[in-house]
C-alpha positions in Angstrom: 195.3 282.3 125.7 197.1 284.7 127.9 196.3 288.4 127.9 199.8 289.4 126.6 199.5 286.8 123.8 196.1 288.2 122.7 197.5 291.7 122.8 200.2 290.6 120.4 197.6 289.3 118.0 195.8 292.6 118.1 198.9 294.5 117.3 199.8 292.1 114.5 196.3 292.6 113.0 196.8 296.4 113.1 200.3 296.0 111.5 198.8 293.9 108.7 195.9 296.4 108.3 198.3 299.3 108.0 200.2 297.4 105.2 197.0 296.6 103.4 195.8 300.2 103.7 199.0 301.5 102.3 199.0 299.1 99.3 195.3 299.8 98.6 195.8 303.5 99.0 197.9 303.6 95.9 195.9 304.8 93.0 192.4 304.1 94.3 189.6 304.5 91.8 188.1 307.4 93.7 190.3 309.2 96.2 187.4 310.9 98.0 185.6 307.5 98.5 188.8 306.0 99.7 189.3 308.8 102.3 185.7 308.5 103.5 185.9 304.7 103.9 189.2 305.0 105.6 187.6 307.1 108.3 185.4 304.1 109.4 188.3 301.7 109.4 190.7 303.9 111.2 188.0 305.0 113.6 187.0 301.5 114.5 190.6 300.4 115.3 191.4 303.6 117.1 188.4 303.0 119.5 189.4 299.3 119.8 193.0 300.1 120.7 192.2 303.0 123.0 189.7 301.0 125.0 191.4 297.6 125.0 192.8 297.9 128.5 189.4 298.6 130.1 187.2 296.7 127.7 188.6 293.7 125.9 187.0 291.7 123.2 188.0 288.1 122.6 190.7 287.4 120.0 188.0 285.8 117.6 186.0 289.1 117.9 189.1 291.1 117.0 189.6 288.7 114.1 186.0 289.5 112.9 186.8 293.2 113.1 190.0 292.5 111.1 188.1 290.7 108.3 185.5 293.4 108.2 188.2 296.1 107.9 190.0 294.2 105.1 186.7 294.1 103.2 186.2 297.8 104.0 189.7 298.6 102.6 189.1 296.6 99.4 185.8 298.4 98.9 187.4 301.7 99.6 190.1 301.0 96.9 187.7 300.0 94.2 184.5 301.7 95.5 182.0 299.1 96.5 180.2 299.0 93.1 183.3 298.2 91.2 184.9 295.5 93.4 186.0 292.7 91.1 184.0 289.8 92.6 183.2 287.9 89.5 185.4 285.0 90.7 183.3 284.7 93.8 180.0 284.7 91.9 181.4 282.2 89.5 182.6 279.9 92.3 179.3 280.1 94.1 177.0 279.5 91.1 179.3 277.7 88.8 178.8 280.2 86.0 180.0 283.7 85.4 177.6 286.6 86.0 177.9 287.6 82.3 176.6 284.2 81.2 179.9 283.2 79.5 
């Protein structure tokens, strides 16, 4: 993949992350937790974008950073202890965590 093509992917990921952050920033469960968790997400992408001309990761690596950041934003919205993951537990075990 050409360098200009991979740069476009990076910018698309940032654009999607900004949209996700705005949507999940609406009425988070705890605004303080949301702000603290956003520092990590914004800080990571600020470093990645500021250093990408001198130190480039591969596109799959940026994709991994993207997925981690989406999880971070979801956790920031709900706080990590209240993330509604019952559907994942049910799919992986075949039963709901509550036993129903």
